Structure formats: C-alpha cells, structure tokens
Residue, then its C-alpha position, 0 to 999 in steps of 0.5 A: m213126534t219128530q220135528y216137522d211132523k204133523e198129527v191130528l188130535k181129536a177132542t170129543l165133548y160129552p154129552n153128544d147133544a151138548t149145545n156148545q160143541s166148540v173146543i179151544w186148542s192151545s200149546s204150552d210152548a209153540s216153539v216146540a209144538s204148535v196147534d191150530s183151531k182144528g187140533v192139528v199139531t205141528a212139531v216145531g222144535g226139540g223139547s216137550a209141550t202140553i197141548t190143551a183142548e178146552s171147552e169154550d166156557s172153560s169148564l172142561r179140559a183135556t191135555c196131551e203131552v208131546t215130546v219132539t225130537a229135533d231133526m238136524y236136517e232142514a226141511v223146506d215147505l214148498g206147499l207141495s205133497v212133500k217137504w224138500a231138504a235144503y241141500n243134497y244128501n251128504a252136502a254141507d250147503a245148498s251149492e254142494v253136490g254131496g256125492h254120487y251114489l248107486w241106486g239101492d246101495p244104502t252104504g254109499n260106498a259100493g264100487f265096480e269090478y271087471d267081469i272077465i267072463n262077460g267082459e264088462m263092469s259089474p257093481l260090487y253090491y247086492v242090487p235089490d229086486m224091487d220097483s221102489i226102495g223109498g223109505t226101505s232099508y235100501d234107501i240111502v237117505r232113510s238109512h242115514w238120516g232116519g225119521k221120515w226122510r227118504l228118496p223122492t218119487m218121479n211124481e214128487f220131482w215132477e210136482l216140484y218141476t211143474r208147480c214151482t218157478w225155476k230160475y237158472t243161476t249161479e250160487g256159491g260158484v255152482k250153476g243150478f236152479r233156484i226153485t221158488a214156490t208160490n208161498g215164497n220159500s225156495i231151494f237151490l238144486p245144483m247141476t251134478g253130472y253123473t258118474f259111470p264106471e271106467d277102465g282101471p282099478v276096481g271101483s274106477y269111475g268118471l264124472r260126466d255131463t256136469g252141465n246138467g243135474y242127475y238126481m236119484t229117485g226111489e223107483s225102478y223097473r225090470d225087463s228082459w235086460g235086467r233092472f233099470a232105475y229112474a233118474a230125474q234129469i234136470k237140464s240147464s235148458k230148464s227141462c226135466d225128464f226121467p231116463s232109466w239106467r241099468v241099476g248099479w251103473i250110474g252114480m247120481a246125486v240125492r235130494p231127500v224129501r219127507k212128509 
C-alpha cells in the first residue's frame, strides 16, 4: 500500500453456522497501518505492520502482512470524495503558485512556436485527443508524483467549492482562499492568474489576470474548432466556474488530488 490508501480485509469464520461470528481486528503498528472494527486498513506511514483478525474467544487467528510506502506529498482529508494536496504541484509551500502548465503536457516544459502559414502561435508538443487525461501518462501529476495522485475533475472542484467554507485572505503575502471542511481540516488555494502566448522568441508567454485563480482539470472536449480543456476559474469574488480554452494555449496552475 501507499501512504493514505485504504483497503478492506475480510475474515471468514468456519463453520458458517458458528454461534459467535464476531471478529476483533488489531494492528501491530498503528503508525504504519491502522485497522478499524470492520477490517478497513488505512496506510498511515512508511514501514511494515501485521494486521490480525481474531475470533472473540481468541481461539482462532489470521494475519495479513502490510508494507506501506511513504508518500512525500501531503494529502489533506476534507471529508470529500478525494483528498486534496496541501499545496500546488511544483510548489514549496501552500502560498506558492508552483508554475503554469499546458493541458496534456506531462513534461511541464512545452512552449509555443509561430506558425508562419497560419499566422498564429502553436503549441510545441503532441496534444492528446482525449476527453480525460486524469491518471494517464498525459497527466503531469501522475507522471511526476506517481501513486494515486492525479489531476482533479470538474465535479471534484465543484464538490470542493460547494461543500467547504471559503474565506478570501492573504497568506505568505499571497491572496487566495482558505478552504475549510466540516471536519476542521483546510487547504489554502492561492490566486494564480494564467499564462498565454505572446509575440517574441519561441516559447514566449505572458502572465495575465493574477487576481483570480485558474486551475487545470483533467477534462476536455472536441468540437469543429478543435479540442478545448476545462479550467476551474476561482474568482476573488468567491465564485467558481469552468471556462474552456483551446488546448495548448492557456498555462494553468495545478492542485493534485488522490483517493
């Protein structure tokens, strides 16, 4: 297991018609892997532990060896369908933007070139023709953080927006939202702006609208004009919507999620 993962163990007592079917669960090291009364194992920290299922009268016992790989990225449990990273991709702390990236570029280094024939800027990378890249090899988070980390979906951003309390504030000299869940846990989402190609040398771009946040989702769609990616646009006025942008044009910040 990887830190923060959950797995369910099942213990079966024989014979099936035994009078007492109660099972007591325990862990040899709850700092590595904990287990609840229903056999749900939670990977807490790196190391090894033994999970034991024991009959209530202690006459029967079975064990499961669990090895947990530590995850260097902090996952915050907000009581939602996914856990959210404590800070943006490639950021050193919660108040940093962490950079702006093109949708579908797992390297994070793609730039632009000027198309002389069509008279417009074009991205310098292969853009995947997929409606969702979350958790795939085109997902910059999965490619670099590994494990179960990935780009969020629009629904997951909407869940974050509608089920938590958002407070516009300044932290570390950066404006953004302190987002607090009903369980008391919270994350800080900085305002990021977005990048857009400009005239100049190959790869030139400019930073725009820094008073609002633009966060990449893993989703897109195709129409007669091409493929368009969705961004979660977080406004300082405390609103959230999902504008779509031509793939390969807007550089967005990234806030990873995981199960």
